[in-house]
N, C-alpha and C positions, 0 to 999 in steps of 0.2 A: 878505915877508908870511908869516905863520905859517898853519898849517892852520886851517880853519874847521870846527868840530865842534859839531853841534847838541846841546843839553843832553839831549835824549831819545835820542840814540844810545847804544847799549850796546857798549862797547869794552873788551875785556879789557886789564888794565894791562900785560900782556906783549906785546901786539900792537905791531907797528912800523908807523908811518904817516909817510910822507915829507912834505917841506915843501910848502906851498901846496895841500894836498889838502882837498877839501870833502867833509864827511860829513853828510848830511841826517838828518832825524828818523827814529827807529825803525830805523836801520841796526844790524845786528849784526855785529861783527867779533870773531872768536874768538882764543884765546890764541896760536896758532902762525902767525898770518897776518902777512904782510909786504906792505905797500902802498907803492908808490913815490911820487915827487913829482908834483904837478899832476894828480892823479886826482880824479874826481868820483863819489861814491857817492850815488845818489839814494834817496829815502825808501823804507824797508822792504827795501832790498837786504840780502843776507846773504852774508858771506864767512867760510867755516868751514874746518876741517881744517888741513892743512899746505899752505896756498895762498900763492903768491907772485905779486904783480902788479908789473910794471915801472912806468914813468912814463907819464903822460898817458892813462890808461885811464878810460873812462866806464862805470859799472855802473848799469843802468837800474832803474826802479821794480820792486821785487819779484824781481829776478834773484837767483839762488842759485849761488854759485861755491864748489866744493870739498866738496860734500856726499858722503855715502857712495855707492859705486857700486850700481847696481841689478843685482846679480850675486849669485846664491846662493853662489858660491865665496868671497865676501868674508868674512873672519873677524875684522874689526876691527883689522887691522894698520895700521901707519903707511904711508901712501902720499900722493901729492902731486898738486897742480895747479900748473903753471908757466906764467905768462902774460907775454908780452913787453910791448912799448910801443905806445901809440897805438891800442888796440883799443876798439871800442864794443860793449857788450852791452846790447841794448834790453830792454824790459819782459819779465819772467818767463822770461828765458833760464836754462837750467840747464847747468852744466858740472860733471861728477862726477870725483872723484879715482880713481886707479888701483885695481885689485883686488888684485894681488899686493903683498907687502911691498916698500916702497921703489920701486914702479913709479910712473909718471907719466902724467898727461894733460897734453899740451903744446899751447899756443896761441901762435903767433908774434906778429908785429907787424902793425899797421894792418888788422886784420880787422874786418869789419862783420857782426855776428851779430844778426839782427833778432828781433822779438817771438816768444816761445814756442819758439824753436829749442832743441834738446837735443844736447849734446855728451857722449857717454857715456864711461865709464871707458877709459883708455888710448888715447884718440884722439890723433892728432898732426895739428895744423893748421899749415900754413906761414904765409906772409905774403900780405897783400893779397887775402884771400878774402872772398867775400860769401855768407852763408847767409841766405836770405830767410825770412819768417815760417814758423814751424812745421816747418822742416827737422829731420829726425830722423836722427842719426848713431848707429849702434849701436857696441858696444865695438870698440876697436882699428882703427877706420877711419882711413885716412890721406888727407888732402886737401892736395894740393900747391899751390904759389903761384899766385895769380891765378885760381883756379877760382871759378865762380859756380854756386850751387845755388838753383834757383827754389823758390817756396813749396810746402810740403807734400811735397817730395821726401823719400824714405826710403832709407837705405843700410844694407845688411846688415853684420854684424860682419866685420871683417878685409878689407873691400873698400878699394880705392884709387881716388881721383879724381885724374886727372892734371892737370898744370899747364895753365892756360888752357882747361881744359874747361868746357863749359856743360852744366848738367843742367836740363832743362826742368821747370817746376813739375809736381808730382804724379807725377813719374817714380819707379819702383820699381827698385832696383838690388841685385842679389845677386852681381854680378861687377864687374870693374874697368872704369873708363872711361879709355881712353888719352888722353894729352895732346892738346890742340888740337881735340878732337872735341865734338860736341853729342849728348848722350844724351836719349832720349825713351822714353815708354811703359814697358815692362818689359825691362830688360837689352838695349836696342837703341840704336844710334847712327844718325843720319840724315845726317851729313856733318861737315864741319869747322866750327868755331866762327868763321865768317868775320867777322861783325861784331865779335865780341870781340877777335879778333886784330888787326883794323884799328884798333880803339880803343886797343889797347895798343902801337901803333906798328910792327906787323909790316909790312914792305914788301910790295909786290905780288909780288916775286920769291920772298920767303919763303913767302907764302901759296900761291903756285902749286906750290912744291915739296911743301908739306904736303898740298895737294889731290892731287897725283900719287901720293904715298905712300898716301893714303887709298884711291885707286882700286886700287892694287896689292893692298892688304890686303883690300878688301871687294868689288871688282867683277870680279875675274878668276877667281873660283872656285878659288883656291889655298888649300891648307892654311896654317895659321899659319907653320909652318917654311918652306914653299915661298915664301910672300910675303916673309918676312924675308930669305931667300936672294936673291930677285929684287931687293929693295931694295939689299942689300949689293953686288950685282953692277952696279948702275946707277951710272955714273960721275958723273952729276949729283946723284943723291939721296944716295949714300953719304957724301960729304964734309960734308954739311949738319949742323950741330950740332943743329938742330931735329929732323931725321930720326933722328939718332943717339939723341937723348933719347926720341923716340917708340918706336924699336925696342928700346931697353934696357928701357923700361917694359913692353913686351909680353913680352919674353924672361923677365922676372923675375916675371910674373904667376903667382900660385898659384891664384887662383880662376877664371882665364880672363877673357876680355874680352868686351865687348858685341858682339852680332851685328848685322848690318845690318837696319835697319827696312824691312820688306817691304811693309807696307800703303801703297799709293799711292806706292811708291818710284819716284823719278825720278833720272836721272843728274844729279849735281851740276854746275851750270854753272860755268865758269871766271870769274875776275875780269874 
């Protein structure tokens, strides 16, 4: 089966479109765009700049991929958007290309980016991430695999959202969210992402270790370095790959990590 291209689509002759891709009416695909096989671009979507999409991506009505960054430092240089396979970009999503010359905005595989979400210049998204309606990611934000950001959450530039983290809707973040935790309100965490971890197949024993590490980090009144030292000295916690991932994320944080949510705070119950 060959690609299905609506006669009202506006496609530059130098653009590359893979087999079995559907391009609906009034779609715009510019000169330096590459689109893989089995993609579906719905009406009035725009793919511009030096943007490359892998296979099996869906680009929703009115979505714009690869437009210029919203950054006063941008000088018109060539920069990129690179998108993997199996992603869904719903209506009016925007993904902007990098600011510096040859820099990239990267979206991995199997991500679900819902209506009105914005992925700014130089963001890096891993795999299997969900951004609910109107999530706003500022420049250079990193979102790791399996993270979930609720509707209207906003993330400051250069922040990181850890793997399997959950960000509650309307949360405001100017610091990093460690892996496996649930962020709420403004720069705060309330506990581990218990339901999310269970849904992703984390065993009870793995969840208990993550819960214990959370208590060391947030409930003992220790400094960050003291808490990391206590975890490293714990014979049960230290060997866990999950705990090692958590600690490495915290050690490498440049913006700091979320503090504990204090309003109506209660001790996390165990599984």
